[in-house]
C-alpha positions in Angstrom: 10.5 8.4 -24.6 13.6 10.7 -24.6 16.1 8.7 -22.5 19.1 11.1 -22.7 20.4 14.4 -23.9 23.9 15.0 -25.3 26.0 17.7 -23.7 29.6 18.1 -24.8 29.7 14.6 -26.3 28.4 13.2 -22.9 25.1 11.5 -22.5 23.0 12.8 -19.6 20.3 10.2 -18.8 16.8 11.4 -17.8 16.5 8.8 -15.1 19.7 10.1 -13.4 18.5 13.7 -13.7 15.2 12.8 -12.3 16.8 11.2 -9.2 18.9 14.3 -8.6 16.0 16.6 -8.9 13.9 14.4 -6.7 16.6 14.5 -4.0 16.7 18.3 -4.2 12.9 18.5 -3.8 13.1 16.1 -0.9 15.6 18.3 0.9 13.7 21.6 0.1 10.4 20.2 1.3 12.0 18.7 4.4 13.8 22.0 5.2 10.6 24.1 4.7 8.4 21.8 6.9 10.9 21.4 9.7 11.1 25.2 10.0 7.4 25.6 9.8 6.8 23.0 12.6 9.7 24.1 14.7 11.6 20.9 14.2 15.4 20.4 14.1 16.3 20.1 10.4 19.9 19.0 11.0 18.8 15.9 13.0 16.8 15.1 9.9 19.6 15.9 7.6 22.4 14.0 9.4 20.3 10.8 9.2 19.5 11.2 5.5 22.6 9.3 4.4 21.4 6.2 6.2 18.1 6.5 4.4 19.7 6.8 1.0 22.2 4.0 1.5 19.7 1.5 2.9 17.3 2.2 0.0 20.2 2.0 -2.6 21.9 -1.2 -1.2 18.7 -3.2 -0.5 17.2 -2.1 -3.9 20.3 -3.2 -5.7 20.8 -6.5 -3.7 17.1 -7.4 -4.2 17.5 -7.1 -8.0 20.7 -9.2 -8.0 19.2 -11.9 -5.8 16.0 -12.1 -7.9 17.9 -12.2 -11.2 20.6 -14.6 -10.2 18.9 -16.6 -7.6 21.6 -16.1 -4.9 23.5 -13.6 -2.9 26.5 -11.8 -4.4 29.7 -13.9 -4.0 33.1 -12.3 -4.3 34.2 -8.7 -4.2 33.7 -8.2 -8.0 30.2 -9.5 -8.0 29.3 -7.4 -5.0 30.6 -4.2 -6.4 29.0 -4.9 -9.8 25.7 -5.4 -8.0 26.0 -2.0 -6.3 26.9 -0.3 -9.6 24.3 2.4 -10.5 24.6 1.4 -14.2 21.2 0.6 -15.6 19.4 1.9 -12.4 18.5 -1.7 -11.4 16.9 -1.0 -8.0 14.0 -3.3 -7.2 11.0 -1.6 -5.7 10.6 -4.2 -3.0 14.2 -3.6 -1.7 13.8 0.2 -1.9 10.5 0.0 0.2 12.2 -2.2 2.8 15.3 0.0 3.0 13.1 3.1 3.4 10.9 1.7 6.2 13.8 0.4 8.1 15.6 3.7 8.1 12.3 5.7 8.8 11.4 3.3 11.6 14.8 3.7 13.3 14.7 7.5 12.8 11.2 7.9 14.3 12.0 5.6 17.2 14.8 7.8 18.4 12.4 10.7 18.8 11.1 10.7 22.4 8.1 13.1 22.3 5.1 11.7 20.6 4.1 15.0 19.0 7.5 15.5 17.5 7.4 11.9 16.1 4.0 12.6 14.4 5.4 15.8 13.0 8.5 14.0 11.7 6.3 11.3 10.0 4.3 14.0 8.3 7.4 15.7 7.1 8.8 12.5 5.7 5.6 11.7 3.9 5.2 15.1 2.2 9.0 15.1 1.3 8.6 11.6 -0.3 5.4 12.2 -2.1 6.4 15.6 -3.5 9.8 14.4 -4.6 8.1 11.7 -6.6 6.3 14.3 -8.7 9.4 15.4 -10.7 10.8 11.9 -10.6 7.8 10.5 -12.3 8.1 12.9 -15.2 11.7 12.1 -15.8 10.9 8.4 -15.5 8.4 8.8 -18.3 11.1 10.4 -20.4 13.6 7.6 -19.6 13.7 3.9 -20.6 13.7 2.4 -17.1 10.0 2.7 -16.4 8.0 1.6 -19.4 4.2 0.9 -19.3 2.3 -1.7 -21.2 1.6 -1.0 -24.9 -1.8 0.6 -25.6 -3.9 1.9 -28.5 -5.7 4.5 -26.4 -5.4 8.2 -26.8 -3.4 8.5 -23.6 -0.5 6.4 -25.0 2.8 8.1 -25.6 5.4 7.5 -28.3 9.1 7.8 -28.5 10.8 11.1 -29.4 14.3 9.6 -29.7 15.6 7.1 -32.2 17.5 5.1 -29.5 14.6 4.8 -27.1 13.4 1.4 -26.0 9.9 2.7 -26.8 10.7 2.2 -30.6 9.6 -1.5 -30.0 6.1 -0.3 -29.4 3.6 1.9 -31.1 2.5 3.5 -27.9 2.7 2.8 -24.1 0.9 4.0 -21.0 2.6 7.1 -19.5 2.9 5.4 -16.1 5.6 7.9 -15.0 3.0 10.7 -15.5 0.4 8.7 -13.6 3.0 8.4 -10.7 3.5 12.1 -10.6 -0.2 13.0 -10.7 -1.3 10.5 -8.1 1.6 11.3 -5.7 0.6 14.9 -5.9 -3.1 14.1 -5.3 -2.2 11.9 -2.3 -0.2 14.8 -0.8 -3.1 17.2 -1.4 -5.5 14.7 0.3 -3.4 14.3 3.4 -2.9 18.1 3.6 -6.7 18.8 3.3 -7.3 16.1 5.9 -4.9 17.7 8.3 -6.5 21.1 7.8 -10.1 19.7 8.4 -9.1 17.7 11.4 -6.7 20.3 12.8 -4.3 17.5 13.8 -0.9 16.2 12.9 0.2 12.6 12.6 -1.4 11.6 9.3 2.0 10.8 7.6 1.7 7.0 8.1 -1.8 7.0 6.6 -0.3 9.0 3.7 2.4 6.5 3.2 -0.2 3.7 3.1 -2.3 5.5 0.5 0.8 6.4 -1.5 2.0 2.8 -1.6 -1.4 1.5 -2.6 -1.5 4.0 -5.5 2.0 3.1 -6.6 1.1 -0.6 -6.6 -1.8 0.0 -8.9 0.5 1.9 -11.3 3.1 -0.8 -11.2 0.5 -3.3 -12.6 0.8 -1.4 -15.9 4.6 -1.5 -15.9 6.7 -3.9 -18.1 9.3 -5.5 -15.8 10.5 -9.1 -14.8 8.0 -10.5 -12.3 8.9 -13.0 -9.6 6.5 -15.1 -7.5 3.5 -14.2 -9.7 -0.1 -14.8 -8.7 -2.8 -14.2 -11.2 -6.2 -12.9 -10.0 -8.2 -12.8 -13.1 -6.5 -10.5 -15.5 -4.5 -8.9 -12.7 -0.9 -10.2 -11.9 0.7 -9.4 -8.6 4.3 -10.3 -7.6 6.9 -9.7 -4.9 6.6 -5.9 -5.3 2.9 -6.1 -4.2 3.6 -8.6 -1.4 6.3 -6.4 0.2 4.2 -3.3 -0.3 1.1 -4.9 1.3 3.2 -5.6 4.4 4.4 -2.0 4.5 0.8 -0.8 4.0 -0.4 -2.9 6.8 2.4 -1.6 9.0 1.5 2.0 8.2 -2.2 1.5 8.9 -1.3 -0.2 12.2 0.8 2.7 13.4 -1.8 5.1 12.3 -4.5 3.1 14.2 -2.4 3.0 17.4 -1.8 6.7 17.3 -5.5 7.5 16.8 -6.4 5.2 19.7 -3.8 6.9 21.9 -5.4 10.3 21.1 -8.8 9.0 22.1 -7.5 7.6 25.4 -5.8 10.9 26.1 -9.1 12.7 25.5 -11.3 10.3 27.6 -8.7 9.9 30.4 -7.8 13.4 31.6 -4.8 13.8 33.9 -3.8 16.5 36.3 -1.5 18.1 33.8 -4.1 18.8 31.3 -4.5 22.6 30.8 -7.9 24.1 31.5 -9.2 21.3 33.6 -10.4 22.4 37.1 -8.9 20.4 40.0 -12.4 19.8 41.5 -13.5 18.2 38.3 -10.6 15.8 38.3 -11.3 14.8 41.9 -15.0 13.9 41.4 
């Protein structure tokens, strides 16, 4: 739509600006929520590089493997694969990298309540950082929707934009921003109603489901395609489905543990008379 701006003869690409702003929002939200829930922000911050590197490397390697059909061979090929030029980070690799790093991070937290709070913080940080990212992806040329004749279609504002090939396309970047925000609001309201923590994994499952629906309207090279009527799914949906099942499984286990804790009182439960426990 408007892929870059020129500043002092330098091109500043909207996709890159969106990634930087998304990272800043991720940090701000993480900082705010860790302080609000009395968590240690610096433990969160010190492990952030592993999250970024794993998403970056696996996203870039997945793109290279799918495009070339093999692993990078040689130093030159390896470094060209990891080059940020073109922002070729496959969604499947990014998801795998994110969940590996999140899983390792949460596993090192001993107390269950802290683990649930950390999962919630990570969910809100991710979902809210996607809001500005989606807007800048809509402006850039790396996230283009299918062409459309509907009134919601957007047109290019720049003569060098890739959108010049089409009359109008779906604003999928805007869809991504709106639905990420709505997902965060839904989980926030759910937490307020239930008066409980630990809905972060459910939030991740819903967020991934929404993103997958939006990706079906994106123009991109598809691999391992299966057509279900007019709907096409590929490796992005396969990997996301596994991640969604993992999130729902963790959420189910935590809910079951809460029920067991309620129905199986122990001596250390506050407010429980000792005579009642001995009946």
